[in-house]
N, C-alpha and C positions, 0 to 999 in steps of 0.2 A: 161694188163692182164698178168698173170703168168700161163704157161702151164707146169705141172709136168708130166713127162713120167714115165711109170712103170719101176722098176729096171730090168736091163738086156734086155730091149726090143730091137728088131733088129734095125739097123741103117736105114733100109728102112721105118720103122714106123715113125721115126723122120723126115726123108726126106719128107714123105707125109704130115705131119703136117706143115712143113715149106712151102711146095708148096701151101697148102690150104690157109695159111695166106698171102702169096705173091699174090695169085690170088685176094685176097680181098684188095690189095693195101697196105699191111702192110709189115714191114721189121722186122721179129723176130730176137732177139739177144740171143745167148747162154749164160745163166747165170752160169750154171754149167754143167759139163759133167760126173762127178763122185761123188757119186756112181750111180746117175741117171741123166738123161738129164733134165734140166729145161730151158724153153724158156721164154723170156720176150718180150712183145709188149708195146712200150711206146707211140705210136701215140695216139692222142686224137680220141676217137670213141664215137658215141652216145650210150645211153643205149639200144636202139632197136638193133643197129648193134652189140653191145657186146652180147646181148642175142642170136642173130642169130648165131654169131660165136661160142658161147659156145655150142649151139646145134649141129652145123655142125662139128666143130673140136672135140668136146667132144665125138662124136661117132666113131672117127677114132681109129684103132687098136693102142695099146700102150699108149693111153692117160689115165692117172690116175686121174688127178684133174685139174680144171681150176679155178683160183681165180682172183680177181681184186686187183689193187693197191689201197691202202687206202689213199695215200697222192698225192698231186699235183706234188711233186718231185718224180721222178721214178728211174732214173739211179743211183742216189746217195743214195737211200733208202736201208734199211736192207732187205726189201721185195725182192729187185732185187738181192742183193748180201749179204749173211749172214756173211761171214768171213770178218774181217777187211782188207782193202786195205793197203798194205805196200809200202810206197814210198821210193825208194832207193836213199840215199843221201851219196855219198862216200861209206864208208864201213858200214854205219848204215842204217837200215831199219826203217823208221819212221812208227809207227803202230805196230811194233814188241815188243819184250821184253825190248829193250833198249830205254831210254828216251832221246830225242834230247835236248841239251842245245846250242842254237844259241845265239851269243852275238857279240857286236861291237858297235861303235859309231853311233849316229843317222845319221850323214852325214860323208862322206869321205871328210876331210878338207885339208889334205896334204899327200904326200907319206910317209914322216917320221912318222907322227902321226899314220897313219893307220897301217903301218908295225910294229911299236912299240906295238900297241894294239893287233894286230894279234898274235904276238909271245907270249905275256903275256897270252892271252886267250888259245892258244894252250897248253901252259904249265899247265894251270889250269884245262884242260880237256874239253874245249868246243868242240862240235861236228860239228859246222859250224860257219862261220863268217857272220855277217850282217852289212850292211852299205848302206847309200843312196847316189847314184850318181846324181839322179834327185829327188829333194825334192819339194813336194807340200806344200807350206807354206800359212798360213792364210793371212799374209801380203805380198804384192808383193815386198816389200823392204827388206825382210829378205833373208838370204843366201839360195840359191836354188840349191846348189850342183855344182859339177865340171863337170857334163856331162860325155862324153866318156872318158875323162882323168881319172875321178874317177873310171870308170869301169876297165881301164887298171891297176890302182893301186890295185884294189881288185883282179884282175887276178894274179898280181905279188904276192900278199899275199897268194893266193892259191898255187902257185908254191913253195913258201918257207915253208908253214906249212902243205900242203896236205889237208887242210880243204876246203870243198865246200863253195861257197859264195851265199848269198841270197841278192837280191837287188830289189828295186821297179821299175816297169815300169809304166809310166803315160798315155801314149797314144798308140793307135793301131799302129800308124805309127812308133813307136820306138821299137816295140816288137822284130823285127829281129835284131836290133842293140844290145839291152840288152841281147838277147838270145845268141849272139856270145860270150859273156863274162861270163854271170851268169850261175850258176848251178840251181838256183831256181828263178822263176819270182814271185815277190810279188805284189799283188793287194792291195793297201792301202784302208783304211776305206772310203775315199772320192770317191773312184772309184768302190766300191763294186757293184754298179748298172750301171756302164758304160758298157753297153751290147756289144758294138762294141769291146771294149778292152777284155772283157771276151771271146768273140768268137775268137778273134785273138790269145790269149794265148792258147785257146782250140785246135788250129791247129798246135801248136808247140810240140816238143818232150821233153820240159822242165817241171819238176815239178812246181806246182803253189802253193804259199801260199796265200790263200784268206782271207783277214781280214774282220771281221764283221763291217758293217757300224755303226757309233757311235749312230745312231738312228734307227737301223734296227732290226727287229724281227728275231727269229731263223728261221722261215719259209722263210723269205726273203733271209737270208744267204744261206739256202739250195737251193733255186731256182736260186740264182746266181751261185752256184756251178754246178747246172744242166746245165747252159749255157755252161760251160767249158767242162764238161764230154760229153754232147751231140755232141760236135764237135770232139770227139775222144780222148781227153786227160783225162785219168783216174787218173793221178798223181796229185791229189789235196789234200792239207792239209787245214783244216779250222782253223781260228785263232780268238779266243775271245780276244779282246783288251780293253774291257770296253765300256760301253754305257753311253750316256749323261742322267743324272737325275737331280733332284733338289738339290742334295748334292754338296756343294762347297768346302769341305775340301780336296777333291781329284780331280784330273784332270777329271777323269771319274769314273764310278762305275763298278768294275769288277764283271761280272755276272758269278760266279762260277757254278751256277746251269746249265749254258749252256754246261759245260763239260759232265756231265752224261746224259743230255737231248740229246745232239748230238750223244753220244755213243749209245743211245737207238734208235735214228732215222736213223742214217747213218753208212755206212761202212768206211767212210773217216776218216783219222787220225785227231786228234784235238790238236792244239797248243794254248798256252796261252801267251799273252804279258802283264806281270804285270807292265812294265815300263810306257806304255801309259795309263794304267788304273789308276795307283796311281799318277803319276806326281811328286812323292817325293821318292828319292832314299832310304830313311830309311824304307819305306813300302814295297819295292820290294821283298826282301828276303822272308818275311812271306807269301806274296801272291804267290810267286813262289812255295814254299813248299806246300801251300794249293792246288795249281793247280795240282801238281804231286799226292798228296794224293787223289784228286778228280778223277784221272784217265787220266789226260792229257798225250798225247804222246810226248809232247815237250814244252819247254818254249823259249821265245824270249825276251832277255833283252838287254838294252843299257848299254855299258861300255865305259868309256873315261878315259885316264890316268890323265887328268887334267880337271875335269868337269867344274870348274869355268871359263875355257878358251874356252869351247865348243861353236861352232857357232850356235848350235841348241840343245834344250832339255838337257842342262847341269844339270838342277835341278833334273831330274829323272835318270840320268846316274850314275851307280855304279862306284866306283873306283876299279882298278884291285884287290886290297886286299879284298875288300868287295865281289867281284865276287868269289874269291877263297874260302872265308869262306862260302858263300852261296852254292857253289858246294858241300862242305863237308856235309852240312845239307841235300841237295837234295839227295845225295847218301844214306843217312840213311833213308830218307822217301821213296825213290824208293825201297830200299830193303824191307821195311816194307809192301809194297803193291805188292811185287813180281816182281819188275822191276829193272833196273840197269842203271847207267850212265857210261860214259867213265871215266877211272881213270886219275888222273892228270899226265900229261906228256906222255900219251899214244899216 
């Protein structure tokens, strides 16, 4: 339930409401303190208990209104927090006026390759570097990443370019290791409902990029985000990366409707990954432009200096020149919808 206090009511009135809720075994959270105090209660309570609390708490001084949450996700809902959460990533606030363009190879393959790519992306205006040190692959015989050595290479690229790094963590036991190097912890599509992992990243101080499962609904994505936020980490970015449908001409089907839907339901920033959605590099720029036009707060694309030599996902990886051209188009689209991207070389 959401308890809205009257404007300018004394702090003592707020304290009495909080005490009453705690006596009922609940832990109210402050949603807003200005211009009026709004409290939220996210614990599950029965209809009878909700009615009793509404009568008891509603009669206290300073209480203006009590309403119920309409969705089973609570902390991530717009009902709980109306303004968009801004996740700080280097000098950029994801969820603010600037659109994040994160790019890099699917996997960290070598020091030379990744540093070369990082310098090219920085010059083109990328706002963050992405790359996989631990790779969940469909086949156990495919390249599965360089592990901690890959993380060290990414950290070196950050020192050189000043760009934050995004990389995937696969298991709860590896969260501390990856968090020592990474600026953003990515939860991949296959792990969206790995609840032990979600709770583990929820206990860190690192922003989290949560990818939608390839067969997951919008509701399931939001409930997975709820696991993270409920553990105290509010720095969550949701990522639409395409869902599995009957269509075979693309790797997945990009659900662009997810962007405005998520904007309607949640205060969390929304990022789009057109590379995994399309699976074909020639489709990526158009989908990236469409994502920004639809209101996405960021895009996540794969770029490789020599895609034909890539150890994973070369077919969907842009060449550096293609990324530079795409960024020019993204700046025009962002400007048309009142947003902006980093300038090349910034």
